[in-house]
Structure formats: structure tokens, C-alpha cells
Biopython code that builds the backbone (N, CA, C, O; Angstrom):
import numpy as np
from Bio.PDB.StructureBuilder import StructureBuilder

atoms = [
    (1, "MET", "N", (-86.584, 190.994, 94.784)),
    (1, "MET", "CA", (-85.191, 190.821, 94.925)),
    (1, "MET", "C", (-84.674, 189.910, 96.206)),
    (1, "MET", "O", (-83.921, 188.939, 96.124)),
    (2, "ARG", "N", (-85.221, 190.420, 97.326)),
    (2, "ARG", "CA", (-84.931, 189.471, 98.509)),
    (2, "ARG", "C", (-85.286, 188.067, 98.368)),
    (2, "ARG", "O", (-84.517, 187.198, 98.778)),
    (3, "THR", "N", (-86.436, 187.773, 97.797)),
    (3, "THR", "CA", (-86.957, 186.276, 97.403)),
    (3, "THR", "C", (-85.919, 185.574, 96.514)),
    (3, "THR", "O", (-85.674, 184.382, 96.698)),
    (4, "ALA", "N", (-85.343, 186.238, 95.617)),
    (4, "ALA", "CA", (-84.444, 185.712, 94.613)),
    (4, "ALA", "C", (-82.980, 185.426, 95.324)),
    (4, "ALA", "O", (-82.264, 184.474, 95.015)),
    (5, "MET", "N", (-82.685, 186.323, 96.239)),
    (5, "MET", "CA", (-81.543, 186.157, 97.085)),
    (5, "MET", "C", (-81.625, 184.932, 98.017)),
    (5, "MET", "O", (-80.689, 184.144, 98.148)),
    (6, "ILE", "N", (-82.701, 184.832, 98.600)),
    (6, "ILE", "CA", (-82.953, 183.633, 99.543)),
    (6, "ILE", "C", (-83.010, 182.462, 98.648)),
    (6, "ILE", "O", (-82.332, 181.520, 99.058)),
    (7, "ALA", "N", (-83.667, 182.254, 97.481)),
    (7, "ALA", "CA", (-83.635, 181.130, 96.717)),
    (7, "ALA", "C", (-82.299, 180.675, 96.222)),
    (7, "ALA", "O", (-81.969, 179.489, 96.185)),
    (8, "ILE", "N", (-81.426, 181.835, 95.783)),
    (8, "ILE", "CA", (-80.024, 181.423, 95.617)),
    (8, "ILE", "C", (-79.337, 180.890, 96.588)),
    (8, "ILE", "O", (-78.619, 179.926, 96.324)),
    (9, "ALA", "N", (-79.405, 181.384, 97.885)),
    (9, "ALA", "CA", (-78.712, 180.943, 98.992)),
    (9, "ALA", "C", (-79.121, 179.596, 99.420)),
    (9, "ALA", "O", (-78.330, 178.857, 100.007)),
    (10, "GLY", "N", (-80.376, 179.237, 99.135)),
    (10, "GLY", "CA", (-80.812, 177.860, 99.553)),
    (10, "GLY", "C", (-80.405, 176.825, 98.500)),
    (10, "GLY", "O", (-80.183, 175.648, 98.782)),
    (11, "ALA", "N", (-80.326, 177.319, 97.326)),
    (11, "ALA", "CA", (-79.699, 176.417, 96.267)),
    (11, "ALA", "C", (-78.413, 176.155, 96.522)),
    (11, "ALA", "O", (-78.015, 175.003, 96.350)),
    (12, "VAL", "N", (-77.529, 177.157, 96.973)),
    (12, "VAL", "CA", (-76.125, 176.941, 97.253)),
    (12, "VAL", "C", (-75.854, 176.036, 98.561)),
    (12, "VAL", "O", (-74.930, 175.229, 98.662)),
    (13, "LEU", "N", (-76.707, 176.280, 99.426)),
    (13, "LEU", "CA", (-76.640, 175.335, 100.769)),
    (13, "LEU", "C", (-76.908, 174.016, 100.485)),
    (13, "LEU", "O", (-76.188, 173.088, 100.853)),
    (14, "ALA", "N", (-78.162, 173.868, 99.687)),
    (14, "ALA", "CA", (-78.500, 172.357, 99.224)),
    (14, "ALA", "C", (-77.362, 171.708, 98.442)),
    (14, "ALA", "O", (-77.136, 170.510, 98.617)),
    (15, "GLY", "N", (-76.641, 172.421, 97.599)),
    (15, "GLY", "CA", (-75.546, 171.766, 96.710)),
    (15, "GLY", "C", (-74.432, 171.361, 97.631)),
    (15, "GLY", "O", (-73.846, 170.291, 97.470)),
    (16, "ALA", "N", (-74.072, 172.361, 98.780)),
    (16, "ALA", "CA", (-73.134, 171.973, 99.481)),
    (16, "ALA", "C", (-73.295, 170.722, 100.386)),
    (16, "ALA", "O", (-72.376, 169.934, 100.606)),
    (17, "VAL", "N", (-74.645, 170.606, 100.926)),
    (17, "VAL", "CA", (-75.012, 169.454, 101.674)),
    (17, "VAL", "C", (-74.869, 168.165, 100.773)),
    (17, "VAL", "O", (-74.173, 167.209, 101.113)),
    (18, "LEU", "N", (-75.582, 168.220, 99.607)),
    (18, "LEU", "CA", (-75.545, 167.063, 98.662)),
    (18, "LEU", "C", (-73.950, 166.732, 98.213)),
    (18, "LEU", "O", (-73.621, 165.553, 98.085)),
    (19, "ALA", "N", (-73.179, 167.584, 98.028)),
    (19, "ALA", "CA", (-71.663, 167.324, 97.706)),
    (19, "ALA", "C", (-70.986, 166.571, 98.787)),
    (19, "ALA", "O", (-70.164, 165.696, 98.516)),
    (20, "GLY", "N", (-71.381, 166.955, 100.289)),
    (20, "GLY", "CA", (-70.801, 166.388, 101.225)),
    (20, "GLY", "C", (-71.227, 164.903, 101.510)),
    (20, "GLY", "O", (-70.570, 164.179, 102.257)),
    (21, "CYS", "N", (-72.384, 164.489, 100.858)),
    (21, "CYS", "CA", (-72.882, 163.183, 101.082)),
    (21, "CYS", "C", (-72.114, 162.245, 100.235)),
    (21, "CYS", "O", (-72.205, 161.073, 100.600)),
    (22, "GLU", "N", (-71.368, 162.472, 99.175)),
    (22, "GLU", "CA", (-70.645, 161.562, 98.479)),
    (22, "GLU", "C", (-69.088, 161.803, 98.516)),
    (22, "GLU", "O", (-68.410, 162.471, 97.737)),
    (23, "SER", "N", (-68.719, 161.125, 99.563)),
    (23, "SER", "CA", (-67.155, 161.359, 99.843)),
    (23, "SER", "C", (-66.263, 160.433, 99.036)),
    (23, "SER", "O", (-65.055, 160.645, 98.935)),
    (24, "ASN", "N", (-66.845, 159.448, 98.487)),
    (24, "ASN", "CA", (-65.966, 158.615, 97.623)),
    (24, "ASN", "C", (-65.818, 159.104, 96.175)),
    (24, "ASN", "O", (-66.738, 159.393, 95.409)),
    (25, "ALA", "N", (-64.575, 159.142, 95.949)),
    (25, "ALA", "CA", (-64.113, 159.905, 94.610)),
    (25, "ALA", "C", (-63.818, 158.707, 93.673)),
    (25, "ALA", "O", (-62.855, 157.972, 93.890)),
    (26, "VAL", "N", (-64.662, 158.520, 92.623)),
    (26, "VAL", "CA", (-64.633, 157.616, 91.702)),
    (26, "VAL", "C", (-63.510, 158.036, 90.601)),
    (26, "VAL", "O", (-63.681, 159.078, 89.970)),
    (27, "SER", "N", (-62.561, 157.370, 90.408)),
    (27, "SER", "CA", (-61.383, 157.582, 89.453)),
    (27, "SER", "C", (-60.929, 156.408, 88.619)),
    (27, "SER", "O", (-61.415, 155.288, 88.779)),
    (28, "ARG", "N", (-59.930, 156.691, 87.669)),
    (28, "ARG", "CA", (-59.247, 155.650, 87.002)),
    (28, "ARG", "C", (-58.531, 154.781, 87.874)),
    (28, "ARG", "O", (-58.194, 153.663, 87.483)),
    (29, "ALA", "N", (-58.261, 155.203, 89.051)),
    (29, "ALA", "CA", (-57.371, 154.327, 90.048)),
    (29, "ALA", "C", (-58.429, 153.457, 90.817)),
    (29, "ALA", "O", (-58.135, 152.288, 91.067)),
    (30, "VAL", "N", (-59.635, 153.959, 91.202)),
    (30, "VAL", "CA", (-60.639, 153.084, 91.884)),
    (30, "VAL", "C", (-61.969, 153.595, 91.593)),
    (30, "VAL", "O", (-62.306, 154.771, 91.736)),
    (31, "GLY", "N", (-62.724, 152.622, 91.166)),
    (31, "GLY", "CA", (-64.102, 152.968, 90.901)),
    (31, "GLY", "C", (-64.781, 153.326, 89.587)),
    (31, "GLY", "O", (-65.990, 153.154, 89.430)),
    (32, "ALA", "N", (-64.030, 153.799, 88.696)),
    (32, "ALA", "CA", (-64.350, 153.978, 87.326)),
    (32, "ALA", "C", (-64.950, 152.699, 86.649)),
    (32, "ALA", "O", (-64.508, 151.586, 86.935)),
    (33, "ARG", "N", (-65.913, 152.869, 85.791)),
    (33, "ARG", "CA", (-66.274, 151.682, 85.060)),
    (33, "ARG", "C", (-65.238, 151.423, 83.726)),
    (33, "ARG", "O", (-64.663, 152.319, 83.109)),
    (34, "CYS", "N", (-65.155, 149.995, 83.453)),
    (34, "CYS", "CA", (-64.040, 149.806, 82.552)),
    (34, "CYS", "C", (-64.482, 148.518, 81.810)),
    (34, "CYS", "O", (-65.236, 147.666, 82.281)),
    (35, "ASP", "N", (-63.891, 148.497, 80.547)),
    (35, "ASP", "CA", (-63.897, 147.347, 79.766)),
    (35, "ASP", "C", (-62.657, 146.586, 79.696)),
    (35, "ASP", "O", (-62.691, 145.367, 79.530)),
    (36, "THR", "N", (-61.341, 147.359, 79.834)),
    (36, "THR", "CA", (-60.270, 146.681, 79.770)),
    (36, "THR", "C", (-59.234, 147.484, 80.796)),
    (36, "THR", "O", (-59.547, 148.587, 81.246)),
    (37, "SER", "N", (-58.056, 146.878, 81.104)),
    (37, "SER", "CA", (-57.152, 147.584, 82.028)),
    (37, "SER", "C", (-56.725, 148.861, 81.439)),
    (37, "SER", "O", (-56.418, 149.792, 82.184)),
    (38, "ASP", "N", (-56.680, 148.981, 80.147)),
    (38, "ASP", "CA", (-56.225, 150.371, 79.436)),
    (38, "ASP", "C", (-57.392, 151.389, 79.839)),
    (38, "ASP", "O", (-57.128, 152.559, 79.562)),
    (39, "ASP", "N", (-58.420, 151.200, 80.338)),
    (39, "ASP", "CA", (-59.385, 152.306, 80.907)),
    (39, "ASP", "C", (-59.045, 152.714, 82.344)),
    (39, "ASP", "O", (-59.671, 153.642, 82.855)),
    (40, "CYS", "N", (-58.188, 152.139, 82.951)),
    (40, "CYS", "CA", (-57.778, 152.318, 84.189)),
    (40, "CYS", "C", (-56.321, 152.687, 84.667)),
    (40, "CYS", "O", (-55.395, 152.389, 83.912)),
    (41, "ASP", "N", (-56.090, 153.218, 85.681)),
    (41, "ASP", "CA", (-54.690, 153.336, 85.944)),
    (41, "ASP", "C", (-53.820, 152.194, 86.122)),
    (41, "ASP", "O", (-52.656, 152.209, 85.723)),
    (42, "GLU", "N", (-54.376, 151.150, 86.741)),
    (42, "GLU", "CA", (-53.830, 149.804, 86.913)),
    (42, "GLU", "C", (-54.469, 148.640, 86.362)),
    (42, "GLU", "O", (-53.948, 147.993, 85.454)),
    (43, "ARG", "N", (-55.735, 148.309, 86.949)),
    (43, "ARG", "CA", (-56.218, 147.058, 86.410)),
    (43, "ARG", "C", (-57.738, 147.280, 86.430)),
    (43, "ARG", "O", (-58.239, 148.163, 87.127)),
    (44, "CYS", "N", (-58.581, 146.319, 85.516)),
    (44, "CYS", "CA", (-60.018, 146.450, 85.472)),
    (44, "CYS", "C", (-60.506, 145.160, 85.808)),
    (44, "CYS", "O", (-60.192, 144.136, 85.202)),
    (45, "LEU", "N", (-61.347, 145.223, 86.871)),
    (45, "LEU", "CA", (-62.022, 143.814, 87.332)),
    (45, "LEU", "C", (-63.241, 143.838, 86.252)),
    (45, "LEU", "O", (-63.964, 144.826, 86.126)),
    (46, "SER", "N", (-63.384, 142.732, 85.540)),
    (46, "SER", "CA", (-64.281, 142.653, 84.499)),
    (46, "SER", "C", (-65.728, 142.692, 84.867)),
    (46, "SER", "O", (-66.115, 142.271, 85.958)),
    (47, "SER", "N", (-66.546, 143.202, 83.952)),
    (47, "SER", "CA", (-68.051, 143.337, 84.443)),
    (47, "SER", "C", (-68.618, 142.038, 84.601)),
    (47, "SER", "O", (-68.293, 141.074, 83.908)),
    (48, "GLY", "N", (-69.548, 142.012, 85.602)),
    (48, "GLY", "CA", (-70.080, 140.806, 85.821)),
    (48, "GLY", "C", (-70.992, 140.965, 87.209)),
    (48, "GLY", "O", (-71.227, 142.080, 87.673)),
    (49, "ALA", "N", (-71.440, 139.837, 87.772)),
    (49, "ALA", "CA", (-72.270, 140.098, 89.048)),
    (49, "ALA", "C", (-71.553, 140.703, 89.984)),
    (49, "ALA", "O", (-72.151, 141.519, 90.685)),
    (50, "ASP", "N", (-70.120, 140.465, 90.229)),
    (50, "ASP", "CA", (-69.474, 141.050, 91.289)),
    (50, "ASP", "C", (-69.034, 142.431, 91.105)),
    (50, "ASP", "O", (-68.888, 143.161, 92.085)),
    (51, "TYR", "N", (-68.794, 142.870, 89.820)),
    (51, "TYR", "CA", (-68.543, 144.175, 89.374)),
    (51, "TYR", "C", (-69.254, 144.746, 88.176)),
    (51, "TYR", "O", (-68.687, 144.771, 87.084)),
    (52, "PRO", "N", (-70.543, 145.231, 88.350)),
    (52, "PRO", "CA", (-71.546, 145.653, 87.376)),
    (52, "PRO", "C", (-70.749, 146.742, 86.530)),
    (52, "PRO", "O", (-70.230, 147.698, 87.106)),
    (53, "GLY", "N", (-70.667, 146.583, 85.192)),
    (53, "GLY", "CA", (-69.973, 147.697, 84.302)),
    (53, "GLY", "C", (-68.489, 147.693, 84.462)),
    (53, "GLY", "O", (-67.845, 148.596, 83.929)),
    (54, "GLY", "N", (-67.901, 146.780, 85.131)),
    (54, "GLY", "CA", (-66.523, 146.721, 85.260)),
    (54, "GLY", "C", (-66.084, 147.701, 86.401)),
    (54, "GLY", "O", (-66.827, 148.589, 86.820)),
    (55, "PHE", "N", (-64.824, 147.470, 86.869)),
    (55, "PHE", "CA", (-64.304, 148.367, 88.195)),
    (55, "PHE", "C", (-62.864, 148.583, 87.971)),
    (55, "PHE", "O", (-62.125, 147.616, 87.786)),
    (56, "CYS", "N", (-62.449, 149.710, 87.975)),
    (56, "CYS", "CA", (-60.979, 150.088, 88.015)),
    (56, "CYS", "C", (-60.719, 150.084, 89.490)),
    (56, "CYS", "O", (-61.405, 150.618, 90.362)),
    (57, "THR", "N", (-59.399, 149.260, 89.651)),
    (57, "THR", "CA", (-58.986, 149.147, 90.953)),
    (57, "THR", "C", (-57.289, 149.232, 90.930)),
    (57, "THR", "O", (-56.664, 149.472, 89.897)),
    (58, "VAL", "N", (-56.736, 149.023, 92.082)),
    (58, "VAL", "CA", (-55.256, 148.736, 92.126)),
    (58, "VAL", "C", (-55.115, 147.614, 92.959)),
    (58, "VAL", "O", (-56.005, 147.344, 93.765)),
    (59, "SER", "N", (-54.034, 146.883, 92.854)),
    (59, "SER", "CA", (-53.581, 145.812, 93.885)),
    (59, "SER", "C", (-53.143, 146.365, 95.090)),
    (59, "SER", "O", (-52.763, 147.524, 95.258)),
    (60, "CYS", "N", (-53.217, 145.472, 95.920)),
    (60, "CYS", "CA", (-52.831, 145.761, 97.388)),
    (60, "CYS", "C", (-52.404, 144.542, 98.136)),
    (60, "CYS", "O", (-52.736, 143.399, 97.823)),
    (61, "SER", "N", (-51.651, 144.862, 99.137)),
    (61, "SER", "CA", (-50.965, 143.851, 99.977)),
    (61, "SER", "C", (-51.650, 143.989, 101.392)),
    (61, "SER", "O", (-52.026, 143.018, 102.048)),
    (62, "ASP", "N", (-51.780, 145.411, 101.818)),
    (62, "ASP", "CA", (-52.506, 145.792, 103.020)),
    (62, "ASP", "C", (-53.326, 146.867, 102.717)),
    (62, "ASP", "O", (-53.401, 147.303, 101.569)),
    (63, "ARG", "N", (-54.085, 147.434, 103.852)),
    (63, "ARG", "CA", (-54.878, 148.658, 103.702)),
    (63, "ARG", "C", (-54.044, 150.010, 103.140)),
    (63, "ARG", "O", (-54.527, 150.882, 102.419)),
    (64, "THR", "N", (-52.727, 149.960, 103.634)),
    (64, "THR", "CA", (-51.966, 151.135, 103.389)),
    (64, "THR", "C", (-51.681, 151.400, 101.978)),
    (64, "THR", "O", (-51.214, 152.483, 101.623)),
    (65, "ASP", "N", (-51.965, 150.374, 101.092)),
    (65, "ASP", "CA", (-51.732, 150.379, 99.788)),
    (65, "ASP", "C", (-52.801, 151.040, 98.929)),
    (65, "ASP", "O", (-52.675, 151.358, 97.747)),
    (66, "CYS", "N", (-53.983, 151.214, 99.782)),
    (66, "CYS", "CA", (-55.276, 151.731, 99.138)),
    (66, "CYS", "C", (-55.529, 153.379, 99.322)),
    (66, "CYS", "O", (-55.114, 154.016, 100.290)),
    (67, "PRO", "N", (-56.172, 153.856, 98.379)),
    (67, "PRO", "CA", (-56.533, 155.271, 98.383)),
    (67, "PRO", "C", (-57.577, 155.344, 99.704)),
    (67, "PRO", "O", (-58.073, 154.339, 100.213)),
    (68, "SER", "N", (-57.811, 156.692, 100.153)),
    (68, "SER", "CA", (-58.776, 156.994, 101.174)),
    (68, "SER", "C", (-60.277, 156.332, 100.686)),
    (68, "SER", "O", (-60.590, 156.180, 99.505)),
    (69, "ASP", "N", (-61.041, 156.011, 101.729)),
    (69, "ASP", "CA", (-62.267, 155.526, 101.521)),
    (69, "ASP", "C", (-62.401, 154.084, 100.820)),
    (69, "ASP", "O", (-63.489, 153.601, 100.506)),
    (70, "THR", "N", (-61.104, 153.426, 100.603)),
    (70, "THR", "CA", (-61.093, 152.038, 100.172)),
    (70, "THR", "C", (-60.295, 151.172, 101.242)),
    (70, "THR", "O", (-59.709, 151.611, 102.232)),
    (71, "THR", "N", (-60.386, 149.993, 100.874)),
    (71, "THR", "CA", (-59.621, 148.956, 101.900)),
    (71, "THR", "C", (-59.106, 147.871, 100.954)),
    (71, "THR", "O", (-59.488, 147.900, 99.784)),
    (72, "CYS", "N", (-58.320, 146.976, 101.343)),
    (72, "CYS", "CA", (-57.732, 145.971, 100.783)),
    (72, "CYS", "C", (-58.410, 144.750, 101.048)),
    (72, "CYS", "O", (-58.185, 144.097, 102.067)),
    (73, "ALA", "N", (-59.373, 144.354, 100.024)),
    (73, "ALA", "CA", (-60.236, 143.118, 100.196)),
    (73, "ALA", "C", (-59.388, 142.029, 99.730)),
    (73, "ALA", "O", (-58.486, 142.187, 98.908)),
    (74, "ASP", "N", (-59.715, 140.859, 100.306)),
    (74, "ASP", "CA", (-59.087, 139.641, 99.857)),
    (74, "ASP", "C", (-59.949, 138.875, 98.821)),
    (74, "ASP", "O", (-60.424, 137.751, 98.990)),
    (75, "VAL", "N", (-60.080, 139.668, 97.706)),
    (75, "VAL", "CA", (-60.644, 139.177, 96.494)),
    (75, "VAL", "C", (-59.710, 139.488, 95.338)),
    (75, "VAL", "O", (-58.980, 140.477, 95.406)),
    (76, "GLU", "N", (-59.699, 138.696, 94.291)),
    (76, "GLU", "CA", (-58.989, 138.944, 93.079)),
    (76, "GLU", "C", (-57.388, 139.144, 93.464)),
    (76, "GLU", "O", (-56.667, 139.920, 92.838)),
    (77, "GLY", "N", (-56.963, 138.393, 94.504)),
    (77, "GLY", "CA", (-55.597, 138.425, 94.896)),
    (77, "GLY", "C", (-55.236, 139.689, 95.632)),
    (77, "GLY", "O", (-54.070, 140.061, 95.765)),
    (78, "GLY", "N", (-56.178, 140.270, 96.057)),
    (78, "GLY", "CA", (-56.107, 141.613, 96.943)),
    (78, "GLY", "C", (-56.115, 142.963, 96.114)),
    (78, "GLY", "O", (-55.157, 143.392, 95.472)),
    (79, "VAL", "N", (-57.380, 143.570, 96.238)),
    (79, "VAL", "CA", (-57.755, 144.709, 95.475)),
    (79, "VAL", "C", (-58.195, 145.874, 96.371)),
    (79, "VAL", "O", (-58.607, 145.474, 97.460)),
    (80, "CYS", "N", (-58.216, 146.972, 96.240)),
    (80, "CYS", "CA", (-58.879, 148.141, 96.867)),
    (80, "CYS", "C", (-60.323, 148.171, 96.300)),
    (80, "CYS", "O", (-60.604, 148.133, 95.102)),
    (81, "LEU", "N", (-61.254, 148.249, 97.397)),
    (81, "LEU", "CA", (-62.646, 148.469, 97.037)),
    (81, "LEU", "C", (-63.152, 149.343, 98.026)),
    (81, "LEU", "O", (-62.592, 149.389, 99.121)),
    (82, "PHE", "N", (-64.235, 150.108, 97.757)),
    (82, "PHE", "CA", (-64.709, 151.243, 98.658)),
    (82, "PHE", "C", (-65.354, 150.545, 99.870)),
    (82, "PHE", "O", (-66.108, 149.580, 99.752)),
    (83, "THR", "N", (-65.064, 151.004, 100.838)),
    (83, "THR", "CA", (-65.655, 150.599, 102.184)),
    (83, "THR", "C", (-67.095, 151.125, 102.253)),
    (83, "THR", "O", (-67.401, 152.066, 101.520)),
    (84, "CYS", "N", (-68.021, 150.571, 103.101)),
    (84, "CYS", "CA", (-69.415, 150.812, 103.265)),
    (84, "CYS", "C", (-69.969, 150.334, 104.662)),
    (84, "CYS", "O", (-69.414, 149.477, 105.349)),
    (85, "ASP", "N", (-71.059, 150.953, 104.975)),
    (85, "ASP", "CA", (-71.749, 150.483, 106.308)),
    (85, "ASP", "C", (-73.158, 149.824, 105.838)),
    (85, "ASP", "O", (-73.728, 149.006, 106.560)),
    (86, "ASN", "N", (-73.677, 150.224, 104.604)),
    (86, "ASN", "CA", (-74.803, 149.624, 104.134)),
    (86, "ASN", "C", (-74.902, 149.881, 102.669)),
    (86, "ASN", "O", (-74.096, 150.607, 102.088)),
    (87, "ASP", "N", (-76.008, 149.213, 102.005)),
    (87, "ASP", "CA", (-76.090, 149.181, 100.647)),
    (87, "ASP", "C", (-76.156, 150.669, 100.177)),
    (87, "ASP", "O", (-75.501, 150.961, 99.177)),
    (88, "ILE", "N", (-76.853, 151.596, 100.779)),
    (88, "ILE", "CA", (-76.855, 152.927, 100.323)),
    (88, "ILE", "C", (-75.614, 153.654, 100.149)),
    (88, "ILE", "O", (-75.608, 154.535, 99.290)),
    (89, "ASP", "N", (-74.569, 153.437, 100.813)),
    (89, "ASP", "CA", (-73.152, 153.767, 100.758)),
    (89, "ASP", "C", (-72.687, 153.324, 99.369)),
    (89, "ASP", "O", (-71.708, 153.897, 98.892)),
    (90, "CYS", "N", (-73.258, 152.421, 98.724)),
    (90, "CYS", "CA", (-72.837, 152.014, 97.367)),
    (90, "CYS", "C", (-73.374, 152.485, 96.234)),
    (90, "CYS", "O", (-72.901, 152.233, 95.126)),
    (91, "THR", "N", (-74.578, 153.328, 96.468)),
    (91, "THR", "CA", (-75.295, 153.807, 95.270)),
    (91, "THR", "C", (-74.482, 154.712, 94.326)),
    (91, "THR", "O", (-74.880, 154.788, 93.163)),
    (92, "PHE", "N", (-73.467, 155.357, 94.666)),
    (92, "PHE", "CA", (-72.809, 156.206, 93.890)),
    (92, "PHE", "C", (-72.193, 155.241, 92.702)),
    (92, "PHE", "O", (-71.985, 155.726, 91.590)),
    (93, "LEU", "N", (-71.954, 154.064, 92.940)),
    (93, "LEU", "CA", (-71.361, 153.322, 91.694)),
    (93, "LEU", "C", (-72.414, 152.932, 90.821)),
    (93, "LEU", "O", (-72.036, 152.442, 89.757)),
    (94, "GLY", "N", (-73.625, 153.025, 90.998)),
    (94, "GLY", "CA", (-74.805, 152.592, 90.074)),
    (94, "GLY", "C", (-75.652, 151.521, 90.494)),
    (94, "GLY", "O", (-75.609, 151.225, 91.688)),
    (95, "ASP", "N", (-76.343, 150.945, 89.807)),
    (95, "ASP", "CA", (-77.414, 150.085, 90.147)),
    (95, "ASP", "C", (-76.609, 148.639, 90.445)),
    (95, "ASP", "O", (-75.494, 148.461, 89.956)),
    (96, "ASN", "N", (-77.139, 147.803, 91.134)),
    (96, "ASN", "CA", (-76.742, 146.477, 91.362)),
    (96, "ASN", "C", (-75.523, 146.376, 92.303)),
    (96, "ASN", "O", (-74.993, 145.294, 92.558)),
    (97, "TRP", "N", (-75.126, 147.493, 92.780)),
    (97, "TRP", "CA", (-73.935, 147.495, 93.732)),
    (97, "TRP", "C", (-74.671, 147.461, 95.081)),
    (97, "TRP", "O", (-75.797, 147.940, 95.214)),
    (98, "GLY", "N", (-73.937, 146.832, 96.147)),
    (98, "GLY", "CA", (-74.434, 146.697, 97.379)),
    (98, "GLY", "C", (-73.270, 146.547, 98.228)),
    (98, "GLY", "O", (-72.192, 146.388, 97.656)),
    (99, "CYS", "N", (-73.305, 146.574, 99.718)),
    (99, "CYS", "CA", (-72.609, 146.468, 100.587)),
    (99, "CYS", "C", (-72.554, 144.972, 101.126)),
    (99, "CYS", "O", (-73.555, 144.346, 101.473)),
    (100, "MET", "N", (-71.158, 144.447, 101.152)),
    (100, "MET", "CA", (-71.068, 143.037, 101.589)),
    (100, "MET", "C", (-69.731, 142.892, 102.446)),
    (100, "MET", "O", (-68.753, 143.636, 102.388)),
    (101, "ALA", "N", (-69.901, 141.787, 103.242)),
    (101, "ALA", "CA", (-68.614, 141.421, 104.121)),
    (101, "ALA", "C", (-67.676, 140.512, 103.280)),
    (101, "ALA", "O", (-68.093, 139.539, 102.652)),
    (102, "VAL", "N", (-66.399, 140.896, 103.317)),
    (102, "VAL", "CA", (-65.343, 140.040, 102.686)),
    (102, "VAL", "C", (-64.255, 140.084, 103.663)),
    (102, "VAL", "O", (-64.266, 140.804, 104.661)),
    (103, "ASP", "N", (-63.210, 139.192, 103.296)),
    (103, "ASP", "CA", (-62.106, 139.167, 104.270)),
    (103, "ASP", "C", (-61.026, 140.343, 103.939)),
    (103, "ASP", "O", (-60.728, 140.633, 102.780)),
    (104, "LEU", "N", (-60.607, 140.833, 104.805)),
    (104, "LEU", "CA", (-59.501, 141.855, 104.751)),
    (104, "LEU", "C", (-58.300, 140.992, 104.251)),
    (104, "LEU", "O", (-57.954, 139.969, 104.841)),
    (105, "HIS", "N", (-57.712, 141.446, 103.178)),
    (105, "HIS", "CA", (-56.440, 140.895, 102.632)),
    (105, "HIS", "C", (-55.416, 140.936, 103.665)),
    (105, "HIS", "O", (-55.088, 142.023, 104.140)),
    (106, "GLY", "N", (-54.927, 139.941, 104.024)),
    (106, "GLY", "CA", (-53.764, 139.604, 105.125)),
    (106, "GLY", "C", (-54.136, 140.071, 106.459)),
    (106, "GLY", "O", (-53.228, 140.215, 107.278)),
    (107, "GLY", "N", (-55.567, 140.377, 106.859)),
    (107, "GLY", "CA", (-55.832, 140.754, 108.177)),
    (107, "GLY", "C", (-56.675, 139.787, 108.930)),
    (107, "GLY", "O", (-56.822, 139.962, 110.140)),
    (108, "GLY", "N", (-57.265, 138.743, 108.306)),
    (108, "GLY", "CA", (-58.012, 137.875, 109.269)),
    (108, "GLY", "C", (-59.293, 138.363, 109.814)),
    (108, "GLY", "O", (-59.860, 137.811, 110.757)),
    (109, "ILE", "N", (-59.730, 139.392, 109.211)),
    (109, "ILE", "CA", (-60.993, 140.024, 109.814)),
    (109, "ILE", "C", (-61.899, 140.128, 108.585)),
    (109, "ILE", "O", (-61.435, 139.931, 107.462)),
    (110, "LYS", "N", (-63.125, 140.420, 108.773)),
    (110, "LYS", "CA", (-64.190, 140.861, 107.870)),
    (110, "LYS", "C", (-64.188, 142.323, 107.562)),
    (110, "LYS", "O", (-63.879, 143.092, 108.473)),
    (111, "VAL", "N", (-64.481, 142.776, 106.439)),
    (111, "VAL", "CA", (-64.627, 144.399, 106.116)),
    (111, "VAL", "C", (-65.782, 144.347, 105.204)),
    (111, "VAL", "O", (-65.964, 143.424, 104.410)),
    (112, "ASN", "N", (-66.644, 145.480, 105.355)),
    (112, "ASN", "CA", (-67.644, 145.771, 104.289)),
    (112, "ASN", "C", (-67.176, 146.499, 103.235)),
    (112, "ASN", "O", (-66.579, 147.561, 103.415)),
    (113, "VAL", "N", (-67.380, 146.048, 102.169)),
    (113, "VAL", "CA", (-66.999, 146.719, 100.874)),
    (113, "VAL", "C", (-68.085, 146.716, 99.857)),
    (113, "VAL", "O", (-69.016, 145.932, 100.038)),
    (114, "CYS", "N", (-68.089, 147.461, 98.850)),
    (114, "CYS", "CA", (-69.138, 147.778, 97.804)),
    (114, "CYS", "C", (-68.761, 146.593, 96.800)),
    (114, "CYS", "O", (-67.623, 146.476, 96.347)),
    (115, "ARG", "N", (-69.727, 145.794, 96.513)),
    (115, "ARG", "CA", (-69.605, 144.766, 95.367)),
    (115, "ARG", "C", (-70.931, 144.550, 94.666)),
    (115, "ARG", "O", (-71.957, 145.018, 95.159)),
    (116, "GLY", "N", (-70.950, 143.948, 93.681)),
    (116, "GLY", "CA", (-72.299, 143.715, 92.998)),
    (116, "GLY", "C", (-73.034, 142.474, 93.564)),
    (116, "GLY", "O", (-74.135, 142.152, 93.118)),
]
sb = StructureBuilder()
sb.init_structure("model")
sb.init_model(0)
sb.init_chain("A")
sb.init_seg("    ")
for serial, (resi, resn, name, xyz) in enumerate(atoms, 1):
    if name == "N":
        sb.init_residue(resn, " ", resi, " ")
    sb.init_atom(name, np.array(xyz, "f"), 0.0, 1.0, " ", f" {name:<3s}", serial, name[0])
structure = sb.get_structure()
């Protein structure tokens, strides 16, 4: 009985640790795969080299327009993309996604975002 309780406690702890590793919430607003804008809250960036599988996002003028864990990238006229420090940070989006520097929309600095 004690061994079973320890195993259950270990599984719960491991699940909590793994859940904490993925702070980015993929949604119809930002991050979900899409074929058309009807699949998203606002717009779909077409599937291709930059957005493998398509990418739901929202337009932005600056960082304050974007949900948490995203920033306003100066691509596609200003869209919210997930921030990252390295390629591993983008694995939650699937294969062929990596971390790259792009211009901050309206900011004059580079920001690291997940793109294909």
C-alpha cells in the first residue's frame, strides 16, 4: 500500500512539474493551427515556412495589444507572436518552429519570437 501511495505522489509531482514547463497557452487568439481566419478569433497566418501548419494571431500596434507570453512583432503588419529565448521554447508549437530575432513593431529593437 505504501509503495502505491509513493508512486501516486511521484506521478502527481511529475505532472505538476511538466505542466509548469509549458507556460504558453495556445488558443484561437494566438498559436492554434489554422487554414483560414474562420479557425481563429481574428486572423490566420497561412501555413508555410514562416508559420508551419498555419498560426492564429491578433493584430497589434505595440506590446500592450498582445496576450501574455507574446509580443508585437513587426511582421505581417504587426502581429502577436510567442516570445522565446531559444528553439526549445518553441517546441510546444510543433515541428519546424524555432526562435528567431525580428523587429519589435514600432519599437526599433529586436525581439525573439517563435517562427518557422
